[in-house]
C-alpha positions as CSV (number, residue, x, y, z in Angstrom):
1,M,-20.2,-3.9,2.7
2,K,-19.3,-1.6,-0.1
3,N,-16.7,0.2,2.2
4,R,-14.9,-3.1,2.6
5,I,-14.2,-3.4,-1.2
6,I,-10.8,-2.3,-2.5
7,V,-10.8,-1.9,-6.3
8,A,-7.5,-2.7,-8.0
9,L,-6.7,-0.2,-10.7
10,D,-4.7,-2.6,-12.9
11,N,-4.6,-0.1,-15.8
12,D,-1.7,0.9,-18.0
13,S,-3.1,4.5,-18.2
14,P,-3.6,7.1,-15.3
15,E,-6.4,8.6,-17.1
16,A,-8.2,5.3,-17.5
17,A,-7.7,4.6,-13.9
18,L,-9.1,8.0,-12.9
19,E,-12.2,7.3,-15.0
20,I,-12.8,4.1,-13.0
21,V,-12.4,6.1,-9.8
22,R,-14.9,8.7,-11.1
23,V,-17.4,6.0,-11.9
24,L,-17.0,4.0,-8.7
25,K,-16.4,6.6,-6.1
26,G,-19.1,6.2,-3.5
27,E,-19.6,2.5,-4.6
28,V,-16.5,1.0,-3.0
29,G,-14.2,1.9,-0.1
30,M,-10.9,2.3,-1.6
31,F,-8.7,2.1,-4.8
32,K,-5.4,0.2,-5.1
33,V,-2.5,1.6,-7.1
34,G,0.1,-1.0,-7.8
35,M,3.4,-1.6,-9.6
36,E,1.9,-1.4,-13.1
37,L,0.2,1.9,-12.6
38,F,2.3,3.9,-10.1
39,P,5.4,4.3,-12.4
40,L,3.1,6.0,-15.0
41,G,1.1,8.1,-12.7
42,G,3.3,8.7,-9.6
43,A,2.5,10.9,-6.7
44,D,0.3,13.1,-8.9
45,L,-2.0,10.2,-9.5
46,I,-2.4,9.5,-5.8
47,K,-3.2,13.2,-5.3
48,R,-5.8,13.2,-8.0
49,I,-7.5,10.0,-6.7
50,R,-7.7,11.6,-3.2
51,E,-9.2,14.7,-4.7
52,Y,-12.2,12.6,-5.6
53,G,-12.6,12.0,-1.8
54,A,-11.3,8.4,-2.2
55,D,-8.8,6.5,0.0
56,V,-5.7,4.9,-1.7
57,F,-4.0,1.7,-1.1
58,L,-0.5,2.0,-2.4
59,D,0.6,-1.6,-3.2
60,L,4.3,-1.5,-4.1
61,K,5.3,-4.3,-1.8
62,F,8.5,-2.8,-0.5
63,H,11.3,-5.3,0.2
64,D,14.8,-3.9,0.8
65,I,17.2,-3.2,3.6
66,P,15.5,-1.6,6.7
67,N,16.7,1.9,6.2
68,T,15.6,2.0,2.5
69,V,12.1,0.6,3.4
70,A,11.7,3.1,6.2
71,G,12.4,5.9,3.8
72,A,9.9,4.5,1.3
73,I,7.3,4.3,4.0
74,R,7.8,8.0,5.0
75,S,7.4,8.9,1.4
76,A,4.1,6.9,1.2
77,V,2.9,8.5,4.4
78,S,3.5,12.0,3.0
79,L,1.2,11.1,0.1
80,G,-1.7,10.5,2.6
81,V,-2.3,6.9,1.6
82,R,-4.4,4.7,3.8
83,F,-2.6,1.4,3.2
84,V,0.8,0.6,2.0
85,T,2.5,-2.9,1.6
86,V,5.7,-4.3,2.5
87,H,6.9,-8.0,1.9
88,A,6.8,-9.8,5.3
89,S,9.7,-12.0,4.0
90,G,12.0,-9.0,4.3
91,G,12.5,-10.0,7.8
92,K,11.7,-8.7,11.3
93,Q,14.3,-5.8,11.3
94,M,12.9,-4.5,8.0
95,L,9.2,-4.8,9.4
96,E,10.2,-3.0,12.6
97,A,11.8,-0.2,10.6
98,A,8.7,0.2,8.5
99,A,6.4,0.2,11.5
100,K,8.5,2.9,13.2
101,A,8.5,5.1,10.0
102,A,4.7,5.1,10.0
103,E,4.2,5.8,13.7
104,G,1.8,8.7,14.4
105,S,0.4,8.7,10.9
106,L,-3.0,7.6,9.4
107,T,-1.2,5.1,7.1
108,T,-1.5,1.4,8.0
109,I,1.3,-0.9,6.8
110,L,0.1,-4.2,5.4
111,A,2.6,-7.1,5.4
112,V,2.3,-9.4,2.4
113,T,2.7,-13.0,3.4
114,V,2.5,-15.4,0.4
115,L,1.2,-14.1,-3.0
116,T,-2.1,-15.7,-4.1
117,S,-0.5,-16.7,-7.3
118,L,1.7,-19.2,-5.4
119,D,0.9,-22.6,-4.0
120,D,2.8,-25.3,-2.1
121,G,4.6,-26.4,-5.2
122,D,5.8,-23.0,-6.0
123,L,7.1,-22.5,-2.5
124,K,9.0,-25.8,-2.6
125,E,10.5,-24.8,-5.8
126,I,11.7,-21.5,-4.3
127,G,13.3,-23.3,-1.4
128,Y,10.8,-22.9,1.4
129,S,10.6,-26.0,3.8
130,T,7.0,-25.3,4.8
131,G,3.8,-25.2,2.8
132,T,1.6,-22.2,2.1
133,R,-0.5,-22.2,5.3
134,D,2.5,-22.6,7.7
135,T,4.5,-20.1,5.9
136,V,1.7,-17.5,5.9
137,L,1.1,-18.0,9.7
138,R,4.9,-17.8,10.5
139,L,5.2,-14.5,8.5
140,A,1.9,-13.1,9.9
141,R,3.1,-13.7,13.5
142,M,6.5,-12.1,12.8
143,A,4.8,-9.1,11.2
144,R,2.5,-8.7,14.3
145,E,5.4,-8.9,16.7
146,A,7.2,-6.2,14.7
147,G,4.3,-3.8,15.1
148,I,2.8,-4.1,11.6
149,G,-0.9,-3.1,11.4
150,G,-2.2,-5.4,8.8
151,I,-1.7,-8.6,6.9
152,V,-2.4,-9.5,3.3
153,C,-3.3,-13.2,2.9
154,S,-5.5,-15.5,0.9
155,A,-9.0,-16.0,2.5
156,Q,-8.0,-19.7,2.6
157,E,-5.7,-18.8,5.5
158,V,-7.4,-15.8,7.0
159,A,-9.2,-17.5,9.8
160,A,-6.0,-19.2,11.0
161,V,-4.2,-15.8,10.6
162,R,-6.8,-14.1,12.8
163,E,-6.1,-16.6,15.5
164,V,-2.4,-15.8,15.3
165,V,-2.6,-11.9,15.2
166,R,-5.8,-11.5,17.2
167,N,-8.0,-8.4,17.0
168,G,-6.7,-5.0,16.1
169,V,-4.8,-6.2,13.0
170,V,-6.4,-5.5,9.6
171,L,-6.7,-8.5,7.4
172,V,-6.8,-7.8,3.6
173,T,-7.7,-10.5,1.1
174,P,-6.8,-10.6,-2.7
175,G,-7.8,-13.3,-5.1
176,V,-11.6,-12.9,-4.6
177,R,-13.8,-14.1,-7.4
178,L,-17.5,-14.8,-8.0
179,P,-18.2,-18.4,-9.0
180,E,-18.7,-17.4,-12.6
181,D,-15.6,-15.3,-12.9
182,A,-12.3,-16.5,-14.5
183,V,-9.5,-17.0,-12.0
184,G,-6.8,-15.6,-14.3
185,D,-3.3,-16.0,-12.7
186,Q,-4.6,-16.6,-9.2
187,K,-4.3,-20.1,-7.6
188,R,-5.7,-19.6,-4.1
189,V,-9.1,-18.1,-4.9
190,V,-12.2,-17.7,-2.8
191,T,-15.7,-16.2,-3.2
192,P,-16.6,-13.0,-1.4
193,E,-19.1,-14.8,0.9
194,D,-16.4,-17.2,2.0
195,A,-13.8,-14.4,2.4
196,V,-16.1,-12.4,4.8
197,R,-17.3,-15.5,6.6
198,R,-13.7,-16.5,7.3
199,G,-12.8,-13.1,8.7
200,S,-11.4,-10.8,6.0
201,D,-11.8,-7.1,6.7
202,F,-11.2,-5.9,3.2
203,L,-11.4,-7.6,-0.2
204,V,-9.2,-6.7,-3.2
205,I,-11.2,-7.1,-6.4
206,G,-9.8,-5.9,-9.8
207,R,-10.7,-7.3,-13.2
208,P,-14.1,-8.7,-12.3
209,I,-15.2,-5.1,-11.5
210,T,-12.9,-2.9,-13.7
211,Q,-13.3,-5.0,-16.9
212,S,-17.1,-5.5,-16.4
213,A,-19.4,-3.9,-19.0
214,D,-21.1,-2.2,-15.9
215,P,-18.5,-1.6,-13.2
216,V,-21.1,-0.1,-10.8
217,A,-23.4,-3.1,-11.1
218,A,-20.4,-5.5,-10.7
219,A,-19.3,-3.7,-7.5
220,R,-22.8,-3.9,-6.1
221,R,-23.1,-7.5,-6.9
222,F,-19.9,-8.2,-5.0
223,A,-21.3,-6.2,-2.0
224,I,-24.4,-8.3,-2.0
225,H,-22.5,-11.6,-2.0
226,M,-20.3,-10.2,0.9
227,T,-23.4,-9.6,2.9
228,R,-24.4,-13.3,2.5
229,G,-21.2,-14.1,4.3
230,C,-22.1,-12.2,7.5
């Protein structure tokens, strides 16, 4: 199960992030570099993480006109990242351009559906006419039709998403917490057992591991809980 854990490097220092990678390499499957860390470490940070023999999930959630997103995907592919995110709400043309830009590479594009910090009330405030579940399913179906290889969604919707996208599409779940963990700014939270039971392929876990007094023990604890979901 440890290979299905993606650790979010939510640090404000590339060196601190690399120390986490050093400690946890071999204990987890991948490390996520997002919008907080990438502007500080850039391509060099990705290279240094990969030098540890670790896979990288570049989580920059590209959302722009199709040509610009295609260029961003080509840049991500050149860094050798395993996963890279785009916003599904960018539309089918943007998703198709992203998928084409990654063709023939080892990089899988993940389409972000609805952020786990949002709920039905937030979507209504933004102007969506459908609730969280229906919006996630509509975006997931569109991403699949556009040739995108993976979906990011809450485990609360992952079983329904699997029915829509079928096999062959990677499902990645953020917002995973143990029962005793603080939920922070997440709203649609599940336990690792539930995430695996519902069909998540990879679980993104950040602060409960990286801010633990013993990150290795914390990662192993999550892996044990994931096993219970099989």
